[in-house]
C-alpha positions as CSV (number, residue, x, y, z in Angstrom):
1,M,107.5,129.6,83.1
2,D,109.1,126.5,84.6
3,I,107.2,123.5,86.0
4,N,109.5,121.9,89.6
5,D,108.2,118.0,90.3
6,D,109.4,117.7,92.8
7,S,107.8,120.8,94.2
8,P,104.0,120.9,95.8
9,C,103.8,124.8,95.6
10,N,101.1,125.7,93.6
11,G,101.2,129.8,94.2
12,V,98.5,129.4,96.3
13,C,100.6,129.7,99.8
14,R,98.5,130.3,102.6
15,M,99.2,129.2,106.4
16,K,97.4,128.2,108.8
17,D,98.0,126.0,112.0
18,N,101.7,126.5,110.9
19,H,101.0,124.6,107.6
20,C,100.3,125.7,104.1
21,I,96.7,124.9,103.2
22,S,97.6,124.0,100.0
23,C,100.6,122.3,99.6
24,G,100.3,121.2,103.5
25,R,104.4,122.2,104.2
26,D,105.0,123.7,107.6
27,Y,107.7,126.4,108.0
28,E,110.5,123.6,108.8
29,D,109.8,122.6,105.4
30,L,109.7,125.4,103.6
31,A,112.7,126.4,105.0
32,Q,115.5,123.3,104.1
33,W,113.2,122.7,100.8
34,L,116.2,123.8,98.7
35,Y,118.4,121.9,100.8
36,M,116.6,118.6,100.4
37,S,118.0,116.1,97.7
38,R,115.5,115.8,94.7
39,E,114.7,111.9,96.7
40,A,114.2,113.5,99.6
41,R,112.0,116.3,97.9
42,L,109.9,113.7,96.0
43,D,109.9,111.9,99.2
44,R,108.0,114.7,101.4
45,M,105.9,115.3,98.5
46,E,104.6,111.6,99.1
47,Q,103.7,112.6,102.8
48,L,102.4,115.8,102.3
49,K,100.1,113.5,100.2
50,Q,99.2,111.6,101.9
51,V,98.4,113.2,105.2
52,M,96.4,115.7,102.8
53,T,94.3,113.4,101.4
54,L,93.8,111.1,105.2
55,N,92.4,115.4,106.2
56,G,90.8,115.8,103.5
57,V,92.1,118.5,101.1
58,T,92.8,118.3,98.1
59,N,94.5,122.4,96.0
60,G,94.1,123.5,99.2
61,N,90.1,122.9,99.2
62,K,88.1,120.4,102.2
63,K,86.4,117.9,100.4
64,K,82.5,118.2,100.5
65,L,81.0,115.4,102.1
66,N,78.0,113.6,99.7
67,T,75.2,114.1,102.8
68,N,72.6,113.4,100.3
69,T,71.5,109.9,101.4
70,K,69.0,108.6,98.7
71,N,68.1,104.9,98.9
């Protein structure tokens, strides 16, 4: 099995609101991915990672907020 370091795909493809909930790519990204240069793919992956992190998503799962407020 080849591992591509220039693809955010982890094989858990599920689209919601026109974006994959696992990798963050939208339909346009998916359509253009194979035609993009390696550098462009790596740049886009960094952008997707930042957006997913800001949205509280890692590997397709929302981060659980710690609601335990012990003082």
